[in-house]
N, CA, C, O and the ligand as a Tripos MOL2 file, in Angstrom:
@<TRIPOS>MOLECULE
protein
  253   251    64     0     0
PROTEIN
NO_CHARGES

@<TRIPOS>ATOM
      1 N          22.6540  126.9400  166.2280 N.3       1 MET1
      2 CA         23.7530  126.7740  165.2690 C.3       1 MET1
      3 C          23.3800  125.6920  164.2640 C.2       1 MET1
      4 O          22.9890  124.5930  164.6570 O.2       1 MET1
      5 N          23.4940  125.9860  162.9870 N.am      2 SER2
      6 CA         23.1410  125.0000  161.9640 C.3       2 SER2
      7 C          24.2040  123.9110  161.8760 C.2       2 SER2
      8 O          25.3360  124.0800  162.3300 O.2       2 SER2
      9 N          23.8080  122.7910  161.2800 N.am      3 ALA3
     10 CA         24.7520  121.6780  161.1160 C.3       3 ALA3
     11 C          25.9420  122.0940  160.2660 C.2       3 ALA3
     12 O          27.0730  121.6780  160.5150 O.2       3 ALA3
     13 N          25.6720  122.9280  159.2500 N.am      4 ALA4
     14 CA         26.7600  123.3640  158.3690 C.3       4 ALA4
     15 C          27.8000  124.1520  159.1560 C.2       4 ALA4
     16 O          29.0030  123.9360  159.0090 O.2       4 ALA4
     17 N          27.3160  125.0740  159.9970 N.am      5 ILE5
     18 CA         28.2420  125.8760  160.7960 C.3       5 ILE5
     19 C          28.9950  124.9980  161.7910 C.2       5 ILE5
     20 O          30.1940  125.1810  162.0010 O.2       5 ILE5
     21 N          28.3040  124.0580  162.3960 N.am      6 ALA6
     22 CA         28.9640  123.1640  163.3510 C.3       6 ALA6
     23 C          30.0850  122.3900  162.6740 C.2       6 ALA6
     24 O          31.1520  122.1970  163.2550 O.2       6 ALA6
     25 N          29.8420  121.9500  161.4510 N.am      7 ASP7
     26 CA         30.8430  121.2290  160.6830 C.3       7 ASP7
     27 C          32.0450  122.1320  160.3810 C.2       7 ASP7
     28 O          33.2000  121.7150  160.4560 O.2       7 ASP7
     29 N          31.7310  123.3610  160.0430 N.am      8 LEU8
     30 CA         32.7660  124.3500  159.7450 C.3       8 LEU8
     31 C          33.6310  124.6190  160.9750 C.2       8 LEU8
     32 O          34.8570  124.6890  160.8890 O.2       8 LEU8
     33 N          32.9680  124.7670  162.1150 N.am      9 VAL9
     34 CA         33.6790  125.0360  163.3660 C.3       9 VAL9
     35 C          34.6160  123.8790  163.7060 C.2       9 VAL9
     36 O          35.7340  124.0900  164.1760 O.2       9 VAL9
     37 N          34.1460  122.6550  163.4620 N.am     10 GLN10
     38 CA         34.9740  121.4880  163.7740 C.3      10 GLN10
     39 C          36.2540  121.4660  162.9460 C.2      10 GLN10
     40 O          37.3350  121.2300  163.4850 O.2      10 GLN10
     41 N          36.1420  121.7090  161.6470 N.am     11 SER11
     42 CA         37.3610  121.6650  160.8330 C.3      11 SER11
     43 C          38.2640  122.8510  161.1610 C.2      11 SER11
     44 O          39.4890  122.7410  161.1110 O.2      11 SER11
     45 N          37.6490  123.9820  161.4970 N.am     12 PHE12
     46 CA         38.4140  125.1540  161.9260 C.3      12 PHE12
     47 C          39.2430  124.8250  163.1670 C.2      12 PHE12
     48 O          40.4320  125.1360  163.2350 O.2      12 PHE12
     49 N          38.6010  124.1960  164.1370 N.am     13 GLU13
     50 CA         39.3020  123.8850  165.3850 C.3      13 GLU13
     51 C          40.4100  122.8710  165.1800 C.2      13 GLU13
     52 O          41.4450  122.9260  165.8430 O.2      13 GLU13
     53 N          40.1870  121.9290  164.2440 N.am     14 ARG14
     54 CA         41.2520  120.9650  163.9320 C.3      14 ARG14
     55 C          42.4880  121.6820  163.3970 C.2      14 ARG14
     56 O          43.6160  121.3510  163.7600 O.2      14 ARG14
     57 N          42.2610  122.6630  162.5330 N.am     15 HIS15
     58 CA         43.3950  123.4070  161.9770 C.3      15 HIS15
     59 C          44.0770  124.2500  163.0510 C.2      15 HIS15
     60 O          45.3030  124.3600  163.0730 O.2      15 HIS15
     61 N          43.2890  124.8410  163.9350 N.am     16 LEU16
     62 CA         43.8760  125.6510  165.0090 C.3      16 LEU16
     63 C          44.7630  124.8000  165.9060 C.2      16 LEU16
     64 O          45.8270  125.2380  166.3420 O.2      16 LEU16
     65 N          44.3120  123.5750  166.1750 N.am     17 LEU17
     66 CA         45.0830  122.6800  167.0400 C.3      17 LEU17
     67 C          46.4670  122.4070  166.4750 C.2      17 LEU17
     68 O          47.4530  122.3490  167.2090 O.2      17 LEU17
     69 N          46.5240  122.2380  165.1440 N.am     18 ASP18
     70 CA         47.8000  121.9700  164.4870 C.3      18 ASP18
     71 C          48.7910  123.1040  164.6920 C.2      18 ASP18
     72 O          50.0010  122.8930  164.6240 O.2      18 ASP18
     73 N          48.2840  124.3070  164.9410 N.am     19 HIS19
     74 CA         49.1450  125.4940  164.9860 C.3      19 HIS19
     75 C          49.0630  126.2220  166.3110 C.2      19 HIS19
     76 O          49.3930  127.4050  166.3920 O.2      19 HIS19
     77 N          48.6270  125.5270  167.3500 N.am     20 ARG20
     78 CA         48.3960  126.2360  168.6140 C.3      20 ARG20
     79 C          49.6880  126.7870  169.2080 C.2      20 ARG20
     80 O          49.6360  127.6690  170.0650 O.2      20 ARG20
     81 N          50.8510  126.2860  168.7750 N.am     21 GLU21
     82 CA         52.1230  126.7920  169.2860 C.3      21 GLU21
     83 C          52.6500  127.9650  168.4540 C.2      21 GLU21
     84 O          53.6550  128.5820  168.8070 O.2      21 GLU21
     85 N          51.9750  128.2610  167.3680 N.am     22 CYS22
     86 CA         52.4940  129.2520  166.4350 C.3      22 CYS22
     87 C          52.0620  130.6550  166.8590 C.2      22 CYS22
     88 O          50.8920  130.9060  167.1500 O.2      22 CYS22
     89 N          53.0420  131.5600  166.8850 N.am     23 VAL23
     90 CA         52.7980  132.9090  167.3900 C.3      23 VAL23
     91 C          51.9120  133.7220  166.4500 C.2      23 VAL23
     92 O          51.0630  134.4930  166.8980 O.2      23 VAL23
     93 N          52.1180  133.5420  165.1340 N.am     24 GLY24
     94 CA         51.4620  134.4230  164.1710 C.3      24 GLY24
     95 C          50.0760  133.9750  163.7410 C.2      24 GLY24
     96 O          49.4970  134.5570  162.8240 O.2      24 GLY24
     97 N          49.5340  132.9480  164.3870 N.am     25 LEU25
     98 CA         48.2650  132.3670  163.9580 C.3      25 LEU25
     99 C          47.1010  133.3510  164.0520 C.2      25 LEU25
    100 O          46.8900  133.9830  165.0870 O.2      25 LEU25
    101 N          46.3550  133.4710  162.9650 N.am     26 THR26
    102 CA         45.1190  134.2470  162.9960 C.3      26 THR26
    103 C          44.0420  133.4550  162.2670 C.2      26 THR26
    104 O          44.3410  132.6290  161.4060 O.2      26 THR26
    105 N          42.8030  133.7130  162.6170 N.am     27 GLY27
    106 CA         41.7180  133.0230  161.9450 C.3      27 GLY27
    107 C          40.3920  133.4510  162.5090 C.2      27 GLY27
    108 O          40.3180  134.0770  163.5660 O.2      27 GLY27
    109 N          39.3460  133.1060  161.7940 N.am     28 SER28
    110 CA         38.0240  133.4960  162.2620 C.3      28 SER28
    111 C          36.9450  132.7470  161.4950 C.2      28 SER28
    112 O          37.1910  132.1760  160.4330 O.2      28 SER28
    113 N          35.7660  132.7650  162.0500 N.am     29 ILE29
    114 CA         34.5990  132.1920  161.3840 C.3      29 ILE29
    115 C          33.5520  133.2790  161.2670 C.2      29 ILE29
    116 O          33.2610  133.9780  162.2380 O.2      29 ILE29
    117 N          32.9850  133.4240  160.0800 N.am     30 LEU30
    118 CA         31.9810  134.4570  159.9110 C.3      30 LEU30
    119 C          30.8990  133.9980  158.9480 C.2      30 LEU30
    120 O          31.0760  133.0400  158.1970 O.2      30 LEU30
    121 N          29.7850  134.6970  158.9860 N.am     31 GLU31
    122 CA         28.7210  134.4660  158.0260 C.3      31 GLU31
    123 C          28.6830  135.6420  157.0780 C.2      31 GLU31
    124 O          28.7140  136.7960  157.5050 O.2      31 GLU31
    125 N          28.6160  135.3510  155.7910 N.am     32 VAL32
    126 CA         28.5340  136.4220  154.8070 C.3      32 VAL32
    127 C          27.3330  136.1810  153.8960 C.2      32 VAL32
    128 O          26.9500  135.0390  153.6420 O.2      32 VAL32
    129 N          26.7470  137.2740  153.4090 N.am     33 ALA33
    130 CA         25.6800  137.1930  152.4260 C.3      33 ALA33
    131 C          26.2640  137.5940  151.0830 C.2      33 ALA33
    132 O          26.8700  138.6580  150.9550 O.2      33 ALA33
    133 N          26.0810  136.7360  150.0780 N.am     34 SER34
    134 CA         26.6610  137.0010  148.7720 C.3      34 SER34
    135 C          25.8100  136.3210  147.7110 C.2      34 SER34
    136 O          25.4250  135.1630  147.8730 O.2      34 SER34
    137 N          25.5120  137.0320  146.6200 N.am     35 ASP35
    138 CA         24.6870  136.4940  145.5350 C.3      35 ASP35
    139 C          23.3560  135.9560  146.0480 C.2      35 ASP35
    140 O          22.8630  134.9430  145.5530 O.2      35 ASP35
    141 N          22.7800  136.6230  147.0280 N.am     36 GLY36
    142 CA         21.4710  136.2220  147.5300 C.3      36 GLY36
    143 C          21.4810  134.9830  148.4020 C.2      36 GLY36
    144 O          20.4200  134.5110  148.8130 O.2      36 GLY36
    145 N          22.6550  134.4470  148.6950 N.am     37 ALA37
    146 CA         22.7430  133.2720  149.5500 C.3      37 ALA37
    147 C          23.5760  133.6180  150.7830 C.2      37 ALA37
    148 O          24.3040  134.6110  150.7890 O.2      37 ALA37
    149 N          23.4650  132.8060  151.8120 N.am     38 ARG38
    150 CA         24.2840  132.9990  152.9950 C.3      38 ARG38
    151 C          25.3370  131.9130  153.0640 C.2      38 ARG38
    152 O          25.0760  130.7430  152.7850 O.2      38 ARG38
    153 N          26.5290  132.3300  153.4410 N.am     39 TRP39
    154 CA         27.6690  131.4260  153.4800 C.3      39 TRP39
    155 C          28.3230  131.5010  154.8500 C.2      39 TRP39
    156 O          28.4210  132.5630  155.4650 O.2      39 TRP39
    157 N          28.7590  130.3570  155.2950 N.am     40 GLY40
    158 CA         29.6380  130.3310  156.4500 C.3      40 GLY40
    159 C          31.0650  130.2030  155.9530 C.2      40 GLY40
    160 O          31.3780  129.3170  155.1570 O.2      40 GLY40
    161 N          31.9200  131.0820  156.4190 N.am     41 VAL41
    162 CA         33.3070  131.0790  155.9660 C.3      41 VAL41
    163 C          34.2260  130.9120  157.1750 C.2      41 VAL41
    164 O          34.1450  131.6740  158.1390 O.2      41 VAL41
    165 N          35.0770  129.9320  157.1120 N.am     42 ALA42
    166 CA         36.1020  129.7660  158.1400 C.3      42 ALA42
    167 C          37.4610  129.9360  157.4750 C.2      42 ALA42
    168 O          37.6890  129.4010  156.3900 O.2      42 ALA42
    169 N          38.3480  130.6600  158.1000 N.am     43 TRP43
    170 CA         39.6830  130.8270  157.5190 C.3      43 TRP43
    171 C          40.7200  130.8810  158.6190 C.2      43 TRP43
    172 O          40.4270  131.2760  159.7470 O.2      43 TRP43
    173 N          41.8930  130.4940  158.2960 N.am     44 MET44
    174 CA         43.0080  130.6520  159.2240 C.3      44 MET44
    175 C          44.2990  130.7960  158.4450 C.2      44 MET44
    176 O          44.4630  130.2400  157.3590 O.2      44 MET44
    177 N          45.2100  131.5580  159.0300 N.am     45 ARG45
    178 CA         46.5010  131.7980  158.4080 C.3      45 ARG45
    179 C          47.5890  131.6240  159.4400 C.2      45 ARG45
    180 O          47.4990  132.1280  160.5600 O.2      45 ARG45
    181 N          48.6120  130.9040  159.0460 N.am     46 CYS46
    182 CA         49.7540  130.7570  159.9290 C.3      46 CYS46
    183 C          51.0170  131.1290  159.1650 C.2      46 CYS46
    184 O          51.5860  130.2970  158.4580 O.2      46 CYS46
    185 N          51.4530  132.3710  159.3050 N.am     47 PRO47
    186 CA         52.6630  132.8200  158.5990 C.3      47 PRO47
    187 C          53.8910  132.0140  159.0240 C.2      47 PRO47
    188 O          54.8130  131.8200  158.2310 O.2      47 PRO47
    189 N          53.9040  131.5510  160.2570 N.am     48 ASP48
    190 CA         55.0490  130.7720  160.7600 C.3      48 ASP48
    191 C          55.2820  129.5290  159.9120 C.2      48 ASP48
    192 O          56.4250  129.1670  159.6330 O.2      48 ASP48
    193 N          54.1800  128.8660  159.4980 N.am     49 CYS49
    194 CA         54.2760  127.6350  158.7180 C.3      49 CYS49
    195 C          54.0040  127.8700  157.2350 C.2      49 CYS49
    196 O          54.1480  126.9530  156.4270 O.2      49 CYS49
    197 N          53.6090  129.0990  156.8710 N.am     50 GLY50
    198 CA         53.2520  129.3800  155.4890 C.3      50 GLY50
    199 C          51.9620  128.7010  155.0730 C.2      50 GLY50
    200 O          51.8020  128.3290  153.9110 O.2      50 GLY50
    201 N          51.0390  128.5370  156.0110 N.am     51 VAL51
    202 CA         49.7780  127.8480  155.7350 C.3      51 VAL51
    203 C          48.6290  128.8370  155.6590 C.2      51 VAL51
    204 O          48.4750  129.7100  156.5140 O.2      51 VAL51
    205 N          47.8210  128.6800  154.6100 N.am     52 ARG52
    206 CA         46.5660  129.4210  154.5030 C.3      52 ARG52
    207 C          45.4720  128.4260  154.2440 C.2      52 ARG52
    208 O          45.6040  127.5660  153.3730 O.2      52 ARG52
    209 N          44.3960  128.5300  154.9810 N.am     53 TRP53
    210 CA         43.2850  127.6030  154.8140 C.3      53 TRP53
    211 C          41.9960  128.3880  154.8240 C.2      53 TRP53
    212 O          41.8220  129.3010  155.6310 O.2      53 TRP53
    213 N          41.1040  128.0410  153.9380 N.am     54 GLU54
    214 CA         39.7940  128.6750  153.9450 C.3      54 GLU54
    215 C          38.7700  127.6650  153.4820 C.2      54 GLU54
    216 O          39.0200  126.8860  152.5620 O.2      54 GLU54
    217 N          37.6170  127.6820  154.1250 N.am     55 ARG55
    218 CA         36.5380  126.7920  153.7170 C.3      55 ARG55
    219 C          35.2370  127.5630  153.7660 C.2      55 ARG55
    220 O          35.0040  128.3550  154.6800 O.2      55 ARG55
    221 N          34.4020  127.3290  152.7900 N.am     56 ARG56
    222 CA         33.1740  128.0850  152.6150 C.3      56 ARG56
    223 C          32.0290  127.1080  152.4090 C.2      56 ARG56
    224 O          32.1280  126.1960  151.5880 O.2      56 ARG56
    225 N          30.9640  127.2910  153.1350 N.am     57 LEU57
    226 CA         29.8250  126.3930  153.0350 C.3      57 LEU57
    227 C          28.5540  127.1980  152.8420 C.2      57 LEU57
    228 O          28.3370  128.1990  153.5240 O.2      57 LEU57
    229 N          27.7130  126.7610  151.9120 N.am     58 ALA58
    230 CA         26.4090  127.4000  151.7390 C.3      58 ALA58
    231 C          25.5240  127.0010  152.9150 C.2      58 ALA58
    232 O          25.4970  125.8400  153.3230 O.2      58 ALA58
    233 N          24.8010  127.9810  153.4520 N.am     59 LEU59
    234 CA         23.9690  127.7150  154.6230 C.3      59 LEU59
    235 C          22.5220  127.4320  154.2400 C.2      59 LEU59
    236 O          21.7120  127.1070  155.1090 O.2      59 LEU59
    237 N          22.1790  127.5470  152.9550 N.am     60 ASN60
    238 CA         20.8410  127.1890  152.4830 C.3      60 ASN60
    239 C          19.7170  127.8480  153.2340 C.2      60 ASN60
    240 O          18.6210  127.2960  153.3370 O.2      60 ASN60
    241 N          19.9740  129.0110  153.7510 N.am     61 GLY61
    242 CA         18.9160  129.7650  154.4330 C.3      61 GLY61
    243 C          18.5310  129.2280  155.7910 C.2      61 GLY61
    244 O          17.7040  129.8420  156.4670 O.2      61 GLY61
    245 N          19.0910  128.1100  156.2250 N.am     62 ALA62
    246 CA         18.7940  127.5800  157.5580 C.3      62 ALA62
    247 C          19.6910  128.2620  158.5820 C.2      62 ALA62
    248 O          20.9160  128.2510  158.4610 O.2      62 ALA62
    249 N          19.0700  128.8490  159.5780 N.am     63 ALA63
    250 CA         19.8720  129.6360  160.5220 C.3      63 ALA63
    251 C          20.4620  128.7560  161.6170 C.2      63 ALA63
    252 O          21.1650  129.2540  162.4960 O.2      63 ALA63
    253 ZN         51.7750  127.0400  162.2540 Zn       64 ZN64
@<TRIPOS>BOND
     1     1     2 1
     2     2     3 1
     3     3     4 2
     4     3     5 am
     5     5     6 1
     6     6     7 1
     7     7     8 2
     8     7     9 am
     9     9    10 1
    10    10    11 1
    11    11    12 2
    12    11    13 am
    13    13    14 1
    14    14    15 1
    15    15    16 2
    16    15    17 am
    17    17    18 1
    18    18    19 1
    19    19    20 2
    20    19    21 am
    21    21    22 1
    22    22    23 1
    23    23    24 2
    24    23    25 am
    25    25    26 1
    26    26    27 1
    27    27    28 2
    28    27    29 am
    29    29    30 1
    30    30    31 1
    31    31    32 2
    32    31    33 am
    33    33    34 1
    34    34    35 1
    35    35    36 2
    36    35    37 am
    37    37    38 1
    38    38    39 1
    39    39    40 2
    40    39    41 am
    41    41    42 1
    42    42    43 1
    43    43    44 2
    44    43    45 am
    45    45    46 1
    46    46    47 1
    47    47    48 2
    48    47    49 am
    49    49    50 1
    50    50    51 1
    51    51    52 2
    52    51    53 am
    53    53    54 1
    54    54    55 1
    55    55    56 2
    56    55    57 am
    57    57    58 1
    58    58    59 1
    59    59    60 2
    60    59    61 am
    61    61    62 1
    62    62    63 1
    63    63    64 2
    64    63    65 am
    65    65    66 1
    66    66    67 1
    67    67    68 2
    68    67    69 am
    69    69    70 1
    70    70    71 1
    71    71    72 2
    72    71    73 am
    73    73    74 1
    74    74    75 1
    75    75    76 2
    76    75    77 am
    77    77    78 1
    78    78    79 1
    79    79    80 2
    80    79    81 am
    81    81    82 1
    82    82    83 1
    83    83    84 2
    84    83    85 am
    85    85    86 1
    86    86    87 1
    87    87    88 2
    88    87    89 am
    89    89    90 1
    90    90    91 1
    91    91    92 2
    92    91    93 am
    93    93    94 1
    94    94    95 1
    95    95    96 2
    96    95    97 am
    97    97    98 1
    98    98    99 1
    99    99   100 2
   100    99   101 am
   101   101   102 1
   102   102   103 1
   103   103   104 2
   104   103   105 am
   105   105   106 1
   106   106   107 1
   107   107   108 2
   108   107   109 am
   109   109   110 1
   110   110   111 1
   111   111   112 2
   112   111   113 am
   113   113   114 1
   114   114   115 1
   115   115   116 2
   116   115   117 am
   117   117   118 1
   118   118   119 1
   119   119   120 2
   120   119   121 am
   121   121   122 1
   122   122   123 1
   123   123   124 2
   124   123   125 am
   125   125   126 1
   126   126   127 1
   127   127   128 2
   128   127   129 am
   129   129   130 1
   130   130   131 1
   131   131   132 2
   132   131   133 am
   133   133   134 1
   134   134   135 1
   135   135   136 2
   136   135   137 am
   137   137   138 1
   138   138   139 1
   139   139   140 2
   140   139   141 am
   141   141   142 1
   142   142   143 1
   143   143   144 2
   144   143   145 am
   145   145   146 1
   146   146   147 1
   147   147   148 2
   148   147   149 am
   149   149   150 1
   150   150   151 1
   151   151   152 2
   152   151   153 am
   153   153   154 1
   154   154   155 1
   155   155   156 2
   156   155   157 am
   157   157   158 1
   158   158   159 1
   159   159   160 2
   160   159   161 am
   161   161   162 1
   162   162   163 1
   163   163   164 2
   164   163   165 am
   165   165   166 1
   166   166   167 1
   167   167   168 2
   168   167   169 am
   169   169   170 1
   170   170   171 1
   171   171   172 2
   172   171   173 am
   173   173   174 1
   174   174   175 1
   175   175   176 2
   176   175   177 am
   177   177   178 1
   178   178   179 1
   179   179   180 2
   180   179   181 am
   181   181   182 1
   182   182   183 1
   183   183   184 2
   184   183   185 am
   185   185   186 1
   186   186   187 1
   187   187   188 2
   188   187   189 am
   189   189   190 1
   190   190   191 1
   191   191   192 2
   192   191   193 am
   193   193   194 1
   194   194   195 1
   195   195   196 2
   196   195   197 am
   197   197   198 1
   198   198   199 1
   199   199   200 2
   200   199   201 am
   201   201   202 1
   202   202   203 1
   203   203   204 2
   204   203   205 am
   205   205   206 1
   206   206   207 1
   207   207   208 2
   208   207   209 am
   209   209   210 1
   210   210   211 1
   211   211   212 2
   212   211   213 am
   213   213   214 1
   214   214   215 1
   215   215   216 2
   216   215   217 am
   217   217   218 1
   218   218   219 1
   219   219   220 2
   220   219   221 am
   221   221   222 1
   222   222   223 1
   223   223   224 2
   224   223   225 am
   225   225   226 1
   226   226   227 1
   227   227   228 2
   228   227   229 am
   229   229   230 1
   230   230   231 1
   231   231   232 2
   232   231   233 am
   233   233   234 1
   234   234   235 1
   235   235   236 2
   236   235   237 am
   237   237   238 1
   238   238   239 1
   239   239   240 2
   240   239   241 am
   241   241   242 1
   242   242   243 1
   243   243   244 2
   244   243   245 am
   245   245   246 1
   246   246   247 1
   247   247   248 2
   248   247   249 am
   249   249   250 1
   250   250   251 1
   251   251   252 2
@<TRIPOS>SUBSTRUCTURE
     1 MET1         2 RESIDUE 1 A MET
     2 SER2         6 RESIDUE 1 A SER
     3 ALA3        10 RESIDUE 1 A ALA
     4 ALA4        14 RESIDUE 1 A ALA
     5 ILE5        18 RESIDUE 1 A ILE
     6 ALA6        22 RESIDUE 1 A ALA
     7 ASP7        26 RESIDUE 1 A ASP
     8 LEU8        30 RESIDUE 1 A LEU
     9 VAL9        34 RESIDUE 1 A VAL
    10 GLN10       38 RESIDUE 1 A GLN
    11 SER11       42 RESIDUE 1 A SER
    12 PHE12       46 RESIDUE 1 A PHE
    13 GLU13       50 RESIDUE 1 A GLU
    14 ARG14       54 RESIDUE 1 A ARG
    15 HIS15       58 RESIDUE 1 A HIS
    16 LEU16       62 RESIDUE 1 A LEU
    17 LEU17       66 RESIDUE 1 A LEU
    18 ASP18       70 RESIDUE 1 A ASP
    19 HIS19       74 RESIDUE 1 A HIS
    20 ARG20       78 RESIDUE 1 A ARG
    21 GLU21       82 RESIDUE 1 A GLU
    22 CYS22       86 RESIDUE 1 A CYS
    23 VAL23       90 RESIDUE 1 A VAL
    24 GLY24       94 RESIDUE 1 A GLY
    25 LEU25       98 RESIDUE 1 A LEU
    26 THR26      102 RESIDUE 1 A THR
    27 GLY27      106 RESIDUE 1 A GLY
    28 SER28      110 RESIDUE 1 A SER
    29 ILE29      114 RESIDUE 1 A ILE
    30 LEU30      118 RESIDUE 1 A LEU
    31 GLU31      122 RESIDUE 1 A GLU
    32 VAL32      126 RESIDUE 1 A VAL
    33 ALA33      130 RESIDUE 1 A ALA
    34 SER34      134 RESIDUE 1 A SER
    35 ASP35      138 RESIDUE 1 A ASP
    36 GLY36      142 RESIDUE 1 A GLY
    37 ALA37      146 RESIDUE 1 A ALA
    38 ARG38      150 RESIDUE 1 A ARG
    39 TRP39      154 RESIDUE 1 A TRP
    40 GLY40      158 RESIDUE 1 A GLY
    41 VAL41      162 RESIDUE 1 A VAL
    42 ALA42      166 RESIDUE 1 A ALA
    43 TRP43      170 RESIDUE 1 A TRP
    44 MET44      174 RESIDUE 1 A MET
    45 ARG45      178 RESIDUE 1 A ARG
    46 CYS46      182 RESIDUE 1 A CYS
    47 PRO47      186 RESIDUE 1 A PRO
    48 ASP48      190 RESIDUE 1 A ASP
    49 CYS49      194 RESIDUE 1 A CYS
    50 GLY50      198 RESIDUE 1 A GLY
    51 VAL51      202 RESIDUE 1 A VAL
    52 ARG52      206 RESIDUE 1 A ARG
    53 TRP53      210 RESIDUE 1 A TRP
    54 GLU54      214 RESIDUE 1 A GLU
    55 ARG55      218 RESIDUE 1 A ARG
    56 ARG56      222 RESIDUE 1 A ARG
    57 LEU57      226 RESIDUE 1 A LEU
    58 ALA58      230 RESIDUE 1 A ALA
    59 LEU59      234 RESIDUE 1 A LEU
    60 ASN60      238 RESIDUE 1 A ASN
    61 GLY61      242 RESIDUE 1 A GLY
    62 ALA62      246 RESIDUE 1 A ALA
    63 ALA63      250 RESIDUE 1 A ALA
    64 ZN64       253 GROUP 0 **** ****
């Protein structure tokens, strides 16, 4: 796991913790290839609180 992804996972988990009691919580972490680069994308949505969060980090080709 690259440092960028580890950083992404940490902020993702912090957001999940804030909403762990919320029924409608959804979220995921994925890697996408776009414009010749690879990106780590973390997102979460909590309809209960009206919160949407997304963070995207360039992975610089390091796996
Ligand atoms: Zn919530």
